[in-house]
N, C-alpha and C positions, 0 to 999 in steps of 0.2 A: 668538658669532662675529662678526667685523667684516671688511669689505672693506678691504684695505690698498693695493691697486693694481689698475688695469685697463689692460692693455697690448694694443696693436694690433700685429699682425704681418702685413705685406703680402707676399703671395707671387704669383708669376706663372709660367705655363708657356707655352712657344711652341707654337702649333698649326701644324704643317707635315706634311701639307697642311692648308689652312684648314678651318674648320667652316662649312658652308653652311646657316645657319638661315633659314627662310622669313621670319621677322620682322626680320632684320638687313638694313639697306640695303646693307651691304658684307660680304663674307666675313670671318669672325672669324679673325685670325691669332695672337691672344694671349688667354689666359684668366687673369684676375686674381682673387684671393680674399683676404679679410681674416680672420684668426683673432683672435678676442677671447679674451683670457686674464684671468679674474677671480681674483685672489690674495686669500687670507684670512690672518688672524693665527693660524689653527690649522693652516696648511700645506695646506689643501684648495684645489685649483685647478680651476676650471671652464673649459671651452672651448666656443666657439660660432662659427658663421660663417653667411654668407648675403648680406646686403646689404653695401655697401662701408664703412659706418660713417663716411662722409665728414662732417666737421664735428663729430665727437664730442669732440675734444680740449678744446673750450671748455666741455664739460659734465661732464667726468670728476669734478670735485670734488664734484658733487652726490651721488655714490654712495660716495665714500671715507668710511670710518668707519661706514657703515650695515650693517644686518644682511642678508646675502645670502639668508637663509632666509625673510625677510618678503616673499614673492613678490608678493603683491597690492600692497603699497606700492611695490615696485620697478617693477611694471608701470605704476602710476599716474605714477611719475616719468618713465618712458620716454615715456608718452603726452603728458605735459605738454611735453616737449622736442619732440615730433613737430610741434607747431604752429609752432615756430620754426626747426627744423632738419630732419634726416633721420629715417628709420625705423631705429631702433637695436635691432631685435628680436633680432639675434644675441647681444646682451648678455643678454637674458632667457633664451635657450637655455643660455648659459654658467652662469647662476644656477641653472637647473633641473638642470644637470649637477652642481653643488655639492650641491643638495638631495638628489639621488639617491645621491651618494657618502656623504653624512652618514647617510642612512636605510639604506644598504646595499641599495638596490633600483634596478632599471631605472626610468627616468623613465616608461616606458609603464605600469608598475604603479601609480605615483603618480597617473597620469591616468585610472585606472579599471581597467586590466588586463583589458579585455574579451578580448583575444587576445594571443598572443606572435608572430604572423606574419600577414602580409597578402598576398593575391595581387596581383601587379603587372601593369600593362599597359606594353608597350614604347611609349615616347613618341618618335616620329620627329620630327626637326626640319626636314628638308630636303624639297624637291620632287624627285621622281625619276620616270623613265618608268614607265608601268604595268607593263611586263614585269619591271623590276627589283624593283618592290614585290611582285609575285606571288612572285618567288623569295625575297625577304626574309620574306614571310609564311610560306612553307613552313618556313624555318629556325626561326622563332619556335615554330611548332607542334612541331617536332622537339625544341626545347629546353624544352618544357613550359609555355610562356607561353600565356595564355588570351585576351589582348586586345591591341589595338594602336590607337594614335592616329595619324591621318594628317593632315598639314597641307594645307589647300586655300586657296591664296593668293587673296584677294578679286579680284585683277586677272588671275588665271589659273585661274578656277574650272573650266573644261572639263578642264584637266589634272588638277586635284585630284579631280574626280568620276570621271575615268577610272581613277585610281589606286585609288579606293575600289571601283569595279566590278571591277577586276582582282584585288584581294585577295579580294573576296567569291567570285568565280568560282574562284580558285585553292584556297581552303581551306574553302569552304562555311561551315558553322556552327561550325567548330572554333576560330574566333577571333571574339570580340566586336570590333566596329569602332567607334571614336569618330572624330569629325572636328572639327578646330580651324580656325575661320575667322580667328582673331586680329584681331577687329574692335574690341575694347574699349579698347585702349591702343596707344601707339606708342613706338618707341625715340626717344631724343633727336634732334631735328632732322627727324624724319619727319613731314611735314605732309600726307600722303596722306589724302584724305577717305574715311570709311567708306562702304560700299555703302548705298544707300537701302533702306528697309524693303521695298519691292516686290521688289527683286532678291533680298534675303535670303530672303523668303518663297518665292520660286521655287526657289532652290538648296536650301533645307531640304526642301521637298517632293520635289525630285529625289533627295536623299540618303536620304529615307525609303524609297525603293524598294529600297534595299540593306540595309534592316533595321539601321541604325546604332543603337548604344546611346545615344549622345548627340551633339549638335552643340554645340560649345564656343565661347563668346564670339562669338555671331553679330551682336551689336549693342553700342553703348556702354552702360556700366553704368546710366546715368541713365534709359534708355528702358525703364522697367518695363512700360508698356503694350505696347510692341513685343515684349518677351519673352513676355508672356502670350498675345499674338496668335499667335506662333509655336507655342506649346504647344497652343493651341486648333486651329490649322491641321493639326497633325500628331500626333494622339493616339498615344501609344506611343513617340514619339521624345523623349527627355529633352533639356532645354535646360540647359546648364551654364555657369557664369561665376563671376567674383569673385576670381580668383587674385591680383590686385594692388589690390583695393579695401581701403584701409587704415583704414576707419572702421567700427567695430562697429555704431553706430547706423544708418549708411547700409546696411550689409549686412543688418541685421535689418529695415530698412524694405523691402528687396526680398523678404524672407521674409513680412512682413506683407502685402505686395502680391501674394503668391503668384506671383512672377515667374519663379522657377527651380525646377528639379527637383534640381539638383546644385550645391552650394556648394563653392568651390575655394580658399579663402584659404590662401596660403602662410604658414607659421608663422614663417619667418625673413625674410620680405619684406613681408608685408601686415598681419596682425593680431596676430602673436605667438602664443605657445603657449597662454597662459591664455585670451585672448579667443577663439581658435579653438576651444578646448574648449567655451566657452559657446555659440558659434555651432553647433557640432556637436550639442550637446544640444537647442538650440532647434529645429534642423532635424529632428532625430529625433522630437521631440514632434509635428511636423506631417507625419511620414512622408515627409520629404525626405532627401537624402543629403548627406554631407560627405566629400569626398576631396580632399586638398590638392594644389595645384601644388607641384612640387619642383625646378624648373629653377634650381638654384644650384650647389652642389658637394656632395661626399660628406658633409661635416659638416652641411650644411643638409638633405640628404636624410635623414640620421639623425634630426634633430630632428623632421621631418615624420613619419617612420616611428613614432617614439615616441608622438606625439599620435594618429596614425591608429590604431595598435594599442590605445592606451589607451581611446579612445572607441568603437572598433569601426567605423571609417570604411570606406567601400567604395562599390561592390563591389570596386574595385581601388585600388591606390596607383600614382601615376605613377612610372615608372622610365625616366628619360631615357637612351636608347641607340639610336643610329642610325649604325652604321659607314658606311653609304653616304654620309651627309652629313658625315662627319668627327667624329662625337661617339661616344665609347666610354666604358665605365666607368673605364678607366685615365685618360683625360683628365679626365673629370668629377670623379674622386676623387683627384686628384693630391696633395691635402693628407693623405690617409690612407696608412697603411702598406700596406694591401691594399684594392683596390676592392670595393665592395659588389656582391654578385651574388645573384640569386634561386636557390633550391634547385631540384632537378630537377622539383618539382611547381609551379614558377612562383611560389613564395612567398618574400617577403623576411622574414627572421627577425630579431626584435629581439635585439640582443646581451644576453647574460646578465649582463654586468658592471654594477655600480652606476653610476648616472648615465646619460649618453648612450652610454657604452661605446666612445667613439672612441679609436683608436690612431693618433696622428699620424705622418706620415712624417718 
């Protein structure tokens, strides 16, 4: 089998009303996504999505005529380009879609088949008044969801902590609570300085009073010592990070430094599927957790689901869903014929179809 063409299809949907994500300097009024289609001489077509694939046109020829099933070689090609251009991991997910179709198996089975379903946590994107978040938390419990992630903006920490307190008071121990400080990276053009370590130590200690399951991205990735200090300060509160860290050696260096409890590389934005599996296995050997970031679109969420189920990630998989902030499964999954939804037990089930099992709109 040989690759005959790689086509990029750019789609966009209007967000009216806008999406109010805590990490966006301005409300988001449009949501764009790129579909990667890998065509072969045997008629098998794989699809993937996630990053924008900007700049890929100059590198397409490197893949034409090569074997789509030689996944390790293809990953090395993608990595070699990453030094000069962008992160082209949606291409890898399209290749794994082909491998699964040829094998007649879901990609999750090829990645280890630990499970065929993963419990999700609702990942809220916006900042909302504590009373609204208490109401939202009640609805999650009614829908069978077991955990939620709350944004605490570094410049409005009092509001974020108040939302955490309100959710804990509203639903007790029926929801696990995660908190995201979004301190590790910035959107383009955002030059806001991260909080200093002393302030981060104070807020994590405050959050520990509400029995949070983890605090996410409290510091820039390079501060391994600071992450270790936060863990030592607050035994029992996990520290999570790494969603956009695009170097496996740097990520493994954090593991060697014992900096984190939870590693969160997104398989279509940061490390790719193959390297994320290697990270997951290395983390498991050290009794740490892997659970990927999934804030792209429905096709990107599917790729992360397959890897997570294949390696037995957990304890939860991120499920972006925040109607209060203008983010719903319908908007997130506009590329798909039907949006992905958890079952009544709060589990996201791996499609039974070979490959990624995506049905595009």
